[in-house]
Structures are given as structure tokens and as C-alpha cells.
C-alpha positions, 0 to 999 in steps of 0.5 A, spaced: 500 500 500 502 507 498 500 509 505 505 504 508 511 508 505 508 515 508 509 513 515 515 516 517 512 523 514 507 523 520 511 528 525 513 534 520 514 541 523 509 546 523 511 553 521 508 559 524 509 566 522 509 572 527 502 575 527 498 570 524 491 569 524 489 563 528 484 559 524 479 554 528 480 550 532 481 556 537 487 555 542 484 552 548 486 553 556 493 553 558 496 547 559 500 546 566 507 545 565 507 539 569 501 536 565 505 538 558 511 534 560 507 528 563 503 527 556 509 529 552 514 524 555 508 518 554 507 520 547 514 520 545 515 513 549 509 510 545 512 513 538 518 510 540 515 503 541 511 504 535 517 506 531 521 500 533 515 495 532 514 498 525 522 497 523 521 490 526 515 489 521 518 492 515 524 487 516 519 481 516 516 485 510 523 485 506 524 478 508 517 475 506 517 480 500 510 482 502 506 486 507 506 483 514 499 482 516 500 486 523 503 492 519 496 494 517 493 494 524 499 499 527 495 505 525 489 503 530 494 503 536 498 510 533 492 514 532 491 515 540 498 518 541 498 521 535 491 525 537 494 527 544 501 529 540 497 534 535 492 536 541 498 538 545 502 542 540 496 546 537 494 547 545 487 545 543 485 542 550 478 546 552 477 543 559 481 540 565 477 533 564 480 533 557 487 532 560 484 525 564 481 523 557 488 524 554 491 519 559 486 514 558 487 515 550 495 514 551 493 508 556 489 505 550 494 506 545 500 503 549 495 496 550 494 496 543 502 496 541 503 491 547 498 487 543 501 488 537 508 486 539 505 479 542 502 478 535 495 480 537 489 484 535 483 483 540 480 490 538 479 487 531 473 483 534 470 487 539 463 490 539 460 496 541 464 503 540 471 502 537 476 507 535 481 505 529 485 509 525 488 509 518 494 513 514 491 518 509 494 517 502 493 525 501 498 527 506 501 521 510 497 523 516 494 519 521 486 520 521 481 517 526 475 514 525 469 511 530 465 505 529 459 502 532 459 494 531 453 490 533 453 486 539 452 480 535 457 481 530 461 475 528 468 476 524 467 473 517 460 470 518 456 474 514 455 481 510 453 487 514 450 493 512 454 500 513 451 506 515 456 512 515 454 518 520 457 525 518 458 529 525 456 536 526 460 542 527 464 543 533 469 548 534 472 544 539 473 538 536 480 536 537 482 529 535 482 528 543 475 530 543 473 526 537 476 520 540 473 521 546 466 522 543 466 515 539 468 511 545 462 514 549 457 516 545 454 511 540 450 516 536 443 518 534 442 511 530 444 504 531 440 500 526 440 492 528 446 488 524 449 494 522 456 497 523 456 505 523 462 509 521 463 516 524 469 519 520 472 525 523 472 528 516 478 532 518 475 536 523 469 541 520 469 542 513 463 539 511 467 533 509 469 537 503 476 536 499 480 532 504 474 531 508 471 528 502 476 524 501 477 522 509 470 519 508 472 514 502 478 512 506 475 511 512 470 507 509 475 503 505 479 502 511 472 499 514 471 494 508 478 491 509 477 489 516 469 487 516 465 484 511 460 489 508 455 489 504 456 493 498 449 493 496 447 496 503 451 502 505 447 509 507 449 516 507 447 520 513 448 526 518 445 532 521 447 539 521 454 540 518 453 532 517 447 533 514 450 538 509 455 533 508 450 528 507 446 532 502 453 533 498 455 525 498 448 524 496 447 528 490 454 527 487 455 520 489 447 518 489 448 511 485 453 509 491 448 509 497 442 505 498 439 511 502 441 518 503 438 521 510 440 528 511 438 532 517 438 540 517 445 542 514 445 547 508 445 545 500 448 552 497 452 558 498 448 564 496 442 563 499 445 560 506 450 565 507 445 571 505 449 573 499 443 574 494 444 582 495 452 582 495 453 578 488 456 584 485 462 583 490 464 576 489 468 574 483 465 571 477 469 565 477 468 564 484 460 564 483 461 559 478 465 554 482 459 554 487 456 549 483 462 544 484 459 542 491 452 545 492 447 540 492 441 545 490 445 545 483 444 538 482 438 536 486 435 531 480 441 527 482 438 525 488 432 521 484 437 516 483 437 513 490 432 513 496 432 520 499 429 521 506 430 528 509 429 530 516 428 537 519 425 540 525 419 544 524 422 550 528 430 549 525 432 555 521 436 549 517 429 547 515 431 551 509 436 546 506 430 541 505 425 546 503 430 548 498 431 541 495 424 539 496 422 545 491 427 544 486 425 536 486 418 538 485 420 542 479 423 536 476 416 532 477 419 529 483 416 528 490 421 528 496 420 524 502 421 530 508 420 528 515 418 534 519 419 534 527 413 538 530 415 544 534 422 542 534 428 546 533 435 543 531 435 536 533 431 530 532 424 529 535 423 522 537 417 520 533 420 523 527 426 519 528 423 513 529 419 514 522 426 516 519 429 510 521 424 505 519 424 508 512 431 508 511 431 501 514 426 499 508 430 502 503 436 499 505 433 492 504 432 494 497 439 495 496 443 500 491 446 496 486 440 494 481 441 497 474 435 502 474 431 503 468 432 511 468 437 515 470 437 523 471 444 526 472 447 533 472 454 536 473 458 542 472 465 538 473 468 532 471 470 531 478 463 528 479 462 524 472 458 518 474 451 516 475 449 508 475 450 506 468 452 513 465 459 516 465 461 523 462 468 523 459 468 530 456 464 536 457 463 541 451 464 547 457 466 546 464 462 550 469 456 550 465 450 545 466 451 538 463 445 534 463 444 527 461 437 523 461 437 516 460 432 510 459 432 503 457 426 501 453 424 495 449 426 499 442 433 500 445 437 505 450 435 512 450 439 518 451 438 526 451 444 530 453 446 537 454 453 540 454 456 533 453 462 531 448 463 524 450 460 519 455 460 511 456 455 506 457 456 500 462 450 496 461 450 489 464 443 487 463 439 488 456 434 482 457 428 484 453 431 491 450 433 492 443 441 493 442 439 500 439 442 507 441 437 513 440 441 519 442 439 526 441 435 525 435 440 520 432 439 512 432 446 508 432 446 501 431 451 497 435 457 494 432 458 487 431 463 487 437 457 489 442 451 485 438 451 481 445 453 480 452 454 487 456 454 493 453 461 497 455 461 503 450 464 509 449 461 515 445 463 521 442 461 527 438 464 529 432 462 535 428 455 535 432 454 528 431 454 522 435 459 516 434 461 510 437 468 510 440 473 514 444 475 521 443 481 522 438 487 523 442 489 530 440 493 532 446 491 534 453 484 534 455 480 535 461 477 529 464 475 526 471 480 528 476 484 532 471 479 538 470 481 543 476 481 547 479 487 549 483 484 545 490 483 539 486 490 537 487 489 537 494 484 531 494 490 526 492 497 524 494 501 531 493 508 533 495 510 541 496 516 542 493 520 548 495 526 552 492 533 552 494 535 558 490 533 565 490 530 569 484 532 576 482 526 579 486 527 579 494 520 581 494 518 575 490 522 570 494 519 573 501 512 572 498 513 565 496 516 564 503 510 567 506 505 563 502 509 556 504 508 557 511 501 560 511 499 553 507 503 549 512 499 552 518 492 552 515 493 545 512 494 543 519 489 547 522 483 546 517 485 539 515 488 536 521 494 533 517 501 535 515 504 537 509 510 533 506 515 537 503 522 537 500 526 542 496 527 541 489 534 539 490 532 533 494 527 530 489 527 523 487 524 519 481 520 515 486 517 522 488 515 524 481 512 517 480 508 516 487 505 523 488 499 525 483 501 532 484 507 537 485 505 543 489 511 547 486 513 554 489 518 559 486 520 561 479 525 558 474 530 562 477 529 559 484 526 552 483 530 547 479 523 543 478 520 549 474 526 551 470 526 543 468 518 544 466 518 551 464 517 549 457 511 544 458 507 550 462 503 555 459 507 561 462 513 565 459 518 566 464 523 571 463 528 574 468 524 580 471 517 578 469 512 573 466 507 572 461 500 569 463 494 569 458 498 574 453 499 579 459 506 581 462 507 582 469 513 583 473 516 579 479 517 585 483 509 586 484 506 580 482 506 572 482 503 567 477 499 561 480 495 555 476 494 548 476 496 544 470 497 537 467 503 534 468 501 528 463 494 526 461 494 521 466 488 522 471 490 526 477 497 528 475 498 535 476 503 541 477 500 547 482 504 553 482 505 557 488 498 556 491 496 551 497 488 550 498 485 557 496 479 558 501 484 559 507 481 566 509 474 563 509 475 557 513 474 560 519 467 564 518 463 558 515 464 551 512 459 553 507 464 558 504 470 553 504 469 553 496 474 554 491 476 561 491 481 561 485 480 557 478 485 554 474 490 560 474 491 567 477 495 573 477 496 575 485 498 582 487 504 581 492 502 586 497 496 582 499 497 577 504 494 570 504 488 571 509 487 578 506 485 575 499 477 574 500 472 575 495 477 577 489 482 582 493 489 582 491 487 577 485 489 581 478 487 576 473 484 569 473 480 564 469 479 557 467 483 554 461 479 551 456 477 543 455 484 542 452 488 546 457 489 552 453 488 559 454 481 562 453 478 569 454 473 568 460 466 569 458 464 573 464 456 573 466 452 578 467 452 582 474 449 578 479 449 572 475 451 565 478 449 559 474 
């Protein structure tokens, strides 16, 4: 596994600049020196014990030429002292009681390490409340997750249903606080014969970006240890977790037997009250709201069973009301259970009703091939729904839609803003093998006259044809479509410059950006950056990491010097040219995302971390991309001051072939 190679990166230092604004989680109470010393000493002891055990297991691995079984259980032990370490370093203990919680977690971690040294993993068969950990492939960090394992669970005997419960927002949800909750509170729903997964979601980002990946990584970890029925997986949550459930439900509807959001939010504009302030927000930022807004793709939820809940007196009832209205316009009635005279919580009788409806939906499962599919997206990041996969759009950030239906006379498709797609139909019994698409009729080639249909289609001169799009250079596709923030959803390496450029001011700006990125990643995504200087890169780095996050210019960073002819920037000693305009390094910096190759997920990012750090503390509903594929930034504007376009001199998207294009700006106030 890739993640095993990253164990040694867990203890990267945190760079903190003077005068830096502290983003959530906020600083907690003062930690007495005696307790600080006690906990730090125990953390260090357990880390040494874990390192010694890892070295032993790695030697066994080399001897056997395969990964020893016990190595994959090591994160389950390390997550306890790692969580205490982060909480100590970030000073986010919020009560004296949490010092005792930390001692308890360190004791549990010690017990698990001792068991591993004896070749035992008793927690793998425990029932009730269980906490485990995994190593994220994104940044090599250890991440916790909680489980509720049914009391009648017997390892390896039967397939179990899996419910994923997304937690609500808490500004004090440190790793220690999260694990303490997961060891003491089973949660709102604990269905029979069901494992309930509680992801940490990398703190409080409504499970977007690295938080989104955390859900899938935690789910994969669960599947590696428990027998999970792929046909009976439910997505659920409340409050911020409800927003996450709306998002996962709308963008991955075909993966869930049921989607059960409670409260939450489903858009940026209405939830944040921005309707009268749209003129102050950059056009490209409003376009990118559609990346995560479930309201923009509401019809996708018709591809699963949706059971929404709201308290009658809850302000966040707005989310379900908006979705209900949007689905009604599509001709669909939404199941919306409302708790009478109830605020921001579950009403008991409504909870019982919701539970029964979700249980009934789960029995039906999610993997049947539906006869009808309705699918909307604005980006190839989310490009699949049941048996339809979009391979190319005519234009990103415009509404793309496919209506598919299986009828006796063949497969019927109606598309908008789609240039290429693929069909994956396993059962065509009783259906003619004829494709009706946008008024055209296509008979299958001989190779597809029988058996399953796995067929690519593309447009050529306005007409649909069998086959994939011709390979004519770079093209935007799934996981290679931008914007900048997409690079931080897969393994990435930060590459810092080893030399100075001809502009001291530019070099100072680069150093500040790197430090701010490292600080904010820890604060907002609870991980740690993997960092190397350009002179330290190896061939393995270039092969392993999906994205290289490169800071500097060709004078200061040798990687940019080596790659400069492959990038759409013209570099000179004193200035650079972007989209036909020149800018001096003394006052400006280029930032962008661009493909390293046509392989999925292979990016180079220049001079940028994730782009919404300034908005991260205000609301997780505003943790959406703030910069598109490329931008030119004013060096005089600090990272946390770049809100709503301040300091952005120019910005835009590349076209579908990753080439410059003149941005078509919407009318004032237009968002979609």
C-alpha cells in the first residue's frame, strides 16, 4: 500500500509566522507545565515503541517480500498518541477533564502496541464503540475514525450493512475530543446488524476536499477489516453532517442505498445571505459554487432513496425546503420528515419514522441497474451516475445534463453540454441493442451485438459516434479538470526552492505563502504537509505523488526551470507572461494548476496551497474554491487578506484542452 511508505512523514514541523491569524480550532486553556511534560514524555515513549515495532515489521516485510499482516493494524494503536501529540502542540485542550481523557487515550494506545508486539489484535473483534485509525494517502497523516459494531457481530460470518454518520460542527473538536466522543457516545442511530462509521472528516469542513476524501478512506479502511455489504451502505448526518450528507448524496447518489440528511445547508448564496452582495464576489468564484452545492444538482438525488429530516422550528429547515422545491420542479416528490415544534435536533417520533424508512430502503439495496437515470454536473470531478459516465464536457462550469432510459426499442439518451460519455450496461434482457441519442439512432457494432454493453461515445462535428475521443493532446477529464484545490484531494508533495530569484520581494512572498499553507493545512485539515526542496527530489517522488505543489520561479526552483517549457507561462528574468499579459516579479506572482501528463490526477500547482484559507474560519459553507485554474496575485496582499477577489489581478479557467481562453464573464449578479 502507498500509505505504508508515508509513515515516517507523520511528525513534520509546523511553521508559524509572527502575527498570524489563528484559524479554528481556537487555542484552548493553558496547559500546566507539569501536565505538558507528563503527556509529552508518554507520547514520545509510545512513538518510540511504535517506531521500533514498525522497523521490526518492515524487516519481516523485506524478508517475506510482502506486507506483514500486523503492519496494517499499527495505525489503530498510533492514532491515540498521535491525537494527544497534535492536541498538545496546537494547545487545543478546552477543559481540565480533557487532560484525564488524554491519559486514558495514551493508556489505550500503549495496550494496543503491547498487543501488537505479542502478535495480537483483540480490538479487531470487539463490539460496541471502537476507535481505529488509518494513514491518509493525501498527506501521510494519521486520521481517526469511530465505529459502532453490533453486539452480535461475528468476524467473517456474514455481510453487514454500513451506515456512515457525518458529525456536526464543533469548534472544539480536537482529535482528543473526537476520540473521546466515539468511545462514549454511540450516536443518534444504531440500526440492528449494522456497523456505523463516524469519520472525523478532518475536523469541520463539511467533509469537503480532504474531508471528502477522509470519508472514502475511512470507509475503505472499514471494508478491509469487516465484511460489508456493498449493496447496503447509507449516507447520513445532521447539521454540518447533514450538509455533508446532502453533498455525498447528490454527487455520489448511485453509491448509497439511502441518503438521510438532517438540517445542514445545500448552497452558498442563499445560506450565507449573499443574494444582495453578488456584485462583490468574483465571477469565477460564483461559478465554482456549483462544484459542491447540492441545490445545483438536486435531480441527482432521484437516483437513490432520499429521506430528509428537519425540525419544524430549525432555521436549517431551509436546506430541505430548498431541495424539496427544486425536486418538485423536476416532477419529483421528496420524502421530508418534519419534527413538530422542534428546533435543531431530532424529535423522537420523527426519528423513529426516519429510521424505519431508511431501514426499508436499505433492504432494497443500491446496486440494481435502474431503468432511468437523471444526472447533472458542472465538473468532471463528479462524472458518474449508475450506468452513465461523462468523459468530456463541451464547457466546464456550465450545466451538463444527461437523461437516460432503457426501453424495449433500445437505450435512450438526451444530453446537454456533453462531448463524450460511456455506457456500462450489464443487463439488456428484453431491450433492443439500439442507441437513440439526441435525435440520432446508432446501431451497435458487431463487437457489442451481445453480452454487456461497455461503450464509449463521442461527438464529432455535432454528431454522435461510437468510440473514444481522438487523442489530440491534453484534455480535461475526471480528476484532471481543476481547479487549483483539486490537487489537494490526492497524494501531493510541496516542493520548495533552494535558490533565490532576482526579486527579494518575490522570494519573501513565496516564503510567506509556504508557511501560511503549512499552518492552515494543519489547522483546517488536521494533517501535515510533506515537503522537500527541489534539490532533494527523487524519481520515486515524481512517480508516487499525483501532484507537485511547486513554489518559486525558474530562477529559484530547479523543478520549474526543468518544466518551464511544458507550462503555459513565459518566464523571463524580471517578469512573466500569463494569458498574453506581462507582469513583473517585483509586484506580482503567477499561480495555476496544470497537467503534468494526461494521466488522471497528475498535476503541477504553482505557488498556491488550498485557496479558501481566509474563509475557513467564518463558515464551512464558504470553504469553496476561491481561485480557478490560474491567477495573477498582487504581492502586497497577504494570504488571509485575499477574500472575495482582493489582491487577485487576473484569473480564469483554461479551456477543455488546457489552453488559454478569454473568460466569458456573466452578467452582474449572475451565478449559474
